[in-house]
Backbone bond lengths (Angstrom), bond angles and torsions (degrees), N, CA, C in turn:
res aa  C-N    CA-C-N  psi(-1)  N-CA   C-N-CA  omega(-1)  CA-C   N-CA-C  phi
1 M - - - 1.450 - - 1.533 109.26 -
2 R 1.317 113.46 142.40 1.463 120.32 179.24 1.532 109.85 -98.99
3 D 1.320 115.25 162.62 1.464 120.23 179.93 1.525 111.34 -56.10
4 R 1.325 117.66 -41.51 1.470 120.14 -177.89 1.529 111.61 -65.69
5 E 1.337 116.23 -29.60 1.470 118.83 177.34 1.531 110.82 -69.75
6 Y 1.337 115.79 -41.05 1.465 118.90 175.20 1.525 110.73 -63.26
7 T 1.316 115.74 -40.60 1.463 120.14 178.57 1.518 110.51 -62.44
8 A 1.321 117.03 -44.57 1.470 121.05 179.77 1.526 110.78 -64.69
9 L 1.315 117.82 -43.24 1.467 120.79 178.06 1.524 111.18 -62.93
10 A 1.328 116.26 -43.08 1.460 120.25 178.92 1.528 110.73 -63.70
11 E 1.326 116.84 -40.97 1.468 120.66 178.81 1.528 110.91 -65.60
12 F 1.325 116.37 -41.32 1.468 120.01 177.65 1.525 109.95 -60.42
13 R 1.319 116.89 -46.71 1.465 121.73 179.56 1.528 110.10 -60.70
14 Y 1.319 116.67 -42.36 1.462 121.36 178.35 1.532 111.08 -61.40
15 Q 1.320 116.89 -47.34 1.467 120.55 180.00 1.531 111.69 -63.04
16 M 1.320 116.15 -39.34 1.472 119.89 178.16 1.528 110.61 -65.09
17 R 1.332 116.66 -43.38 1.471 120.37 179.00 1.529 110.65 -64.04
18 R 1.339 116.86 -39.36 1.464 119.44 177.28 1.519 110.64 -60.00
19 F 1.336 116.40 -44.46 1.462 119.94 179.93 1.527 110.70 -66.24
20 L 1.326 117.09 -43.51 1.467 119.84 179.59 1.529 111.07 -62.56
21 H 1.322 116.37 -39.96 1.465 119.74 177.22 1.535 110.09 -62.75
22 F 1.322 116.36 -45.97 1.466 120.25 175.84 1.526 110.15 -55.35
23 S 1.326 116.69 -47.36 1.460 122.20 -176.81 1.525 111.92 -61.49
24 E 1.317 116.02 -45.15 1.463 120.28 -179.90 1.523 111.38 -63.32
25 E 1.327 116.36 -43.89 1.463 120.12 179.82 1.530 111.87 -67.65
26 A 1.311 117.19 -38.53 1.470 120.51 178.09 1.527 110.27 -62.58
27 A 1.324 117.20 -42.16 1.465 120.88 178.57 1.530 110.13 -62.11
28 R 1.320 116.26 -46.63 1.474 119.59 179.78 1.531 111.35 -60.60
29 R 1.340 116.48 -42.09 1.467 119.46 178.27 1.535 111.46 -63.66
30 A 1.325 116.38 -29.26 1.466 120.54 178.65 1.526 111.86 -82.37
31 G 1.340 116.16 -2.81 1.461 119.75 175.66 1.512 115.31 89.43
32 V 1.327 117.47 15.64 1.462 120.19 177.62 1.524 109.63 -125.98
33 H 1.311 114.71 157.69 1.466 119.91 175.31 1.524 107.67 -73.57
34 P 1.338 118.10 143.84 1.468 119.79 179.75 1.528 114.23 -52.60
35 Q 1.330 118.10 -37.20 1.464 119.04 178.67 1.524 111.95 -68.28
36 Q 1.334 117.30 -29.92 1.461 119.54 176.07 1.524 110.14 -67.10
37 H 1.324 116.11 -38.75 1.466 119.41 175.14 1.523 110.22 -61.77
38 Q 1.318 116.61 -45.10 1.463 120.75 179.15 1.527 110.91 -60.87
39 L 1.335 116.85 -39.18 1.470 120.81 177.42 1.522 110.67 -61.78
40 L 1.334 116.59 -47.32 1.466 120.21 179.86 1.526 111.04 -59.08
41 L 1.323 115.58 -44.17 1.460 119.77 -179.76 1.527 111.26 -66.63
42 A 1.324 117.10 -38.76 1.468 120.62 178.26 1.523 110.87 -62.04
43 I 1.320 116.95 -41.51 1.472 120.75 179.23 1.524 109.95 -66.42
44 R 1.323 115.85 -52.69 1.480 120.85 -175.15 1.517 112.53 -67.89
45 G 1.334 116.21 -28.47 1.455 120.46 -175.86 1.516 115.35 -92.98
46 L 1.328 117.76 5.99 1.468 118.78 177.49 1.521 110.66 -62.42
47 P 1.322 116.83 142.46 1.472 119.29 176.36 1.533 110.94 -58.12
48 S 1.298 115.88 150.72 1.459 122.48 -179.49 1.523 110.55 -52.99
49 G 1.311 115.80 135.67 1.460 121.10 177.90 1.517 114.15 91.51
50 Q 1.319 117.79 -10.39 1.466 120.02 178.15 1.521 109.67 -96.43
51 E 1.325 115.58 137.70 1.457 121.03 178.74 1.522 109.92 -95.53
52 A 1.304 115.93 148.74 1.466 121.86 -178.85 1.526 109.42 -83.47
53 R 1.317 115.17 76.01 1.467 120.93 176.42 1.519 108.93 -88.51
54 I 1.320 115.41 161.09 1.464 121.13 -176.49 1.530 111.37 -55.23
55 G 1.307 117.75 -49.65 1.463 121.32 -178.09 1.515 112.35 -61.14
56 K 1.313 116.74 -42.22 1.469 121.10 179.11 1.528 110.30 -64.37
57 L 1.324 116.71 -44.12 1.466 119.93 179.80 1.525 111.14 -66.39
58 A 1.318 116.56 -39.98 1.471 120.00 177.55 1.525 109.78 -58.86
59 E 1.322 116.12 -43.33 1.466 119.90 180.00 1.533 110.81 -65.62
60 R 1.309 117.04 -45.46 1.466 120.66 -178.32 1.528 112.17 -64.34
61 L 1.331 116.18 -31.74 1.462 121.38 -179.34 1.528 112.61 -93.70
62 Q 1.323 116.09 -2.82 1.466 121.72 -178.01 1.528 111.11 57.42
63 L 1.337 114.48 48.30 1.460 122.73 178.07 1.521 109.65 -121.62
64 E 1.304 116.00 158.68 1.460 120.88 168.90 1.524 107.00 -72.06
65 P 1.331 117.90 148.09 1.474 119.34 -178.35 1.529 114.08 -52.91
66 H 1.335 118.42 -40.50 1.471 119.10 -179.39 1.528 111.17 -66.15
67 S 1.324 117.85 -32.85 1.465 120.79 176.49 1.526 110.71 -70.43
68 A 1.329 116.65 -36.81 1.468 120.37 176.41 1.523 110.12 -63.70
69 V 1.335 117.32 -40.67 1.470 121.03 178.37 1.527 110.26 -61.68
70 E 1.329 117.49 -43.30 1.474 120.71 178.22 1.525 111.13 -61.83
71 L 1.331 116.45 -42.17 1.461 120.75 177.96 1.525 110.51 -62.88
72 I 1.311 117.17 -44.27 1.468 121.98 178.75 1.523 110.05 -63.29
73 N 1.332 117.26 -41.11 1.470 120.82 177.13 1.525 110.91 -57.06
74 R 1.342 116.46 -47.32 1.466 120.24 -179.32 1.530 111.06 -64.73
75 A 1.320 116.80 -42.18 1.471 120.75 179.49 1.528 110.50 -66.48
76 E 1.313 116.73 -35.62 1.465 120.20 178.77 1.531 110.37 -67.76
77 R 1.324 117.11 -40.65 1.468 120.30 177.06 1.528 111.48 -62.61
78 R 1.341 116.88 -30.78 1.473 121.52 177.85 1.526 112.37 -80.66
79 G 1.333 116.96 -6.87 1.457 120.23 179.87 1.512 113.97 82.53
80 L 1.340 117.70 15.85 1.453 121.72 -177.79 1.522 113.12 -86.51
81 V 1.321 116.79 -30.03 1.462 122.31 -179.16 1.523 109.40 -137.77
82 M 1.328 114.87 165.24 1.462 121.18 172.59 1.517 108.19 -143.13
83 R 1.303 115.63 157.15 1.466 120.86 -179.24 1.512 110.24 -111.45
84 T 1.321 114.17 146.25 1.466 120.58 171.75 1.517 107.55 -135.34
85 G 1.325 115.25 159.36 1.458 119.90 175.49 1.514 109.89 -85.77
86 N 1.311 116.19 152.39 1.456 122.43 175.40 1.522 107.44 -77.89
87 L 1.317 117.71 126.24 1.461 120.74 -177.79 1.528 112.00 -61.02
88 G 1.308 117.24 -31.95 1.460 120.92 -179.59 1.510 113.88 -80.28
89 D 1.335 116.96 -23.76 1.462 121.50 -176.45 1.521 107.61 -150.60
90 R 1.318 116.25 100.48 1.468 121.64 -175.80 1.536 113.39 -60.92
91 R 1.335 117.77 -18.10 1.460 120.48 179.28 1.522 111.38 -75.74
92 Q 1.307 117.73 -20.69 1.456 122.46 -178.97 1.531 110.45 -87.25
93 V 1.311 115.13 131.26 1.458 121.49 178.07 1.521 107.97 -107.07
94 I 1.319 116.03 134.50 1.463 121.82 176.95 1.524 107.68 -113.97
95 V 1.329 115.81 133.82 1.462 121.89 -178.14 1.531 108.24 -102.24
96 H 1.318 115.42 133.90 1.466 122.27 -179.25 1.522 109.40 -123.87
97 I 1.305 116.47 150.00 1.461 121.64 174.75 1.522 108.78 -83.37
98 T 1.322 116.45 136.06 1.462 121.46 175.61 1.531 109.17 -83.04
99 H 1.321 116.03 174.11 1.468 119.77 176.64 1.532 110.73 -61.23
100 A 1.326 116.48 -39.84 1.467 119.92 178.56 1.530 110.35 -64.24
101 G 1.319 116.90 -42.82 1.463 120.92 178.13 1.517 111.56 -63.64
102 E 1.320 116.51 -39.45 1.471 121.33 179.02 1.529 110.69 -63.70
103 A 1.326 117.07 -39.33 1.467 120.42 179.50 1.525 110.83 -64.86
104 V 1.326 117.14 -43.99 1.466 120.99 178.14 1.524 110.12 -62.63
105 L 1.331 115.94 -46.18 1.460 120.54 -178.09 1.522 111.70 -62.53
106 K 1.312 117.49 -41.57 1.466 120.73 -179.92 1.529 110.58 -61.82
107 K 1.316 116.72 -45.40 1.465 121.02 179.86 1.529 110.18 -61.60
108 L 1.328 116.65 -48.93 1.461 120.54 -178.52 1.525 111.74 -66.42
109 S 1.295 117.24 -37.05 1.471 120.03 -178.93 1.518 111.36 -66.12
110 R 1.311 117.19 -37.50 1.473 120.07 176.22 1.526 110.40 -63.52
111 Q 1.325 116.73 -42.88 1.461 120.58 179.01 1.536 110.64 -64.52
112 H 1.325 116.43 -41.42 1.462 120.80 -179.43 1.526 111.71 -67.12
113 R 1.318 116.01 -39.94 1.464 119.01 177.71 1.525 110.58 -61.34
114 A 1.324 116.64 -43.92 1.470 120.50 179.23 1.533 110.81 -63.33
115 E 1.317 117.15 -41.70 1.466 120.31 179.45 1.524 110.69 -64.93
116 L 1.325 117.19 -42.06 1.471 120.27 178.79 1.528 111.47 -65.68
117 Q 1.319 116.91 -38.23 1.461 119.55 177.44 1.522 110.42 -62.97
118 S 1.317 116.79 -36.41 1.456 121.09 178.14 1.531 111.64 -69.97
119 A 1.324 116.60 -39.43 1.468 121.95 -177.11 1.528 113.24 -84.71
120 A 1.318 117.62 -13.96 1.466 121.60 -172.84 1.526 114.17 -54.87
121 P 1.320 120.82 -45.36 1.469 118.27 -178.49 1.530 113.03 -57.26
122 Q 1.320 117.14 -44.27 1.459 120.01 -179.58 1.529 110.77 -68.63
123 L 1.328 117.18 -41.52 1.469 120.29 178.53 1.527 111.29 -62.58
124 L 1.308 116.65 -42.61 1.465 120.02 178.81 1.523 111.38 -64.24
125 K 1.319 116.12 -39.15 1.466 120.62 178.30 1.531 110.25 -61.35
126 V 1.310 116.82 -44.55 1.472 121.33 -179.84 1.525 110.62 -66.70
127 L 1.319 116.76 -44.70 1.465 119.68 179.45 1.526 111.27 -62.51
128 K 1.322 116.26 -39.23 1.454 120.47 177.21 1.517 111.06 -62.60
129 A 1.329 116.82 -42.83 1.467 121.53 178.36 1.530 110.69 -62.98
130 L 1.312 117.15 -39.59 1.466 120.36 178.10 1.528 111.68 -67.92
131 G 1.315 116.10 -34.64 1.454 120.41 179.18 1.519 112.53 -68.96
132 K 1.309 117.15 -27.68 1.473 122.14 -179.76 1.522 112.32 -84.93
133 S 1.312 118.45 -5.47 1.467 120.22 -170.65 1.517 113.53 -80.96
134 H 1.310 118.65 4.07 1.481 119.54 -179.64 1.507 111.60 -72.53
């Protein structure tokens, strides 16, 4: 590895941390825990045809299934999500965003899009530098 590669990796990590910090603070200002925001986005952002089952959400959030269940429990108590059973298999639980959860997610997503648009030039520059390091 060359010095410029370490510099590019460090810059990428810095930019990612800046965005994550922004994201966490934006969620808190909106009155939700950052992981609840991530849960809402994971549900809403699933590819078409995929259901928001516990295992799928755990994978998307990089959580153990029992931790995902605890997160869903807290979000459900806040009125952000609700659970339903799968008509084909009663053992499967599907998580849905409520109207309140959708409103929070829409507000946060607009803020995140604006922040990413602002950060995009620097992120692209770093990614380009990393791509050239071969």
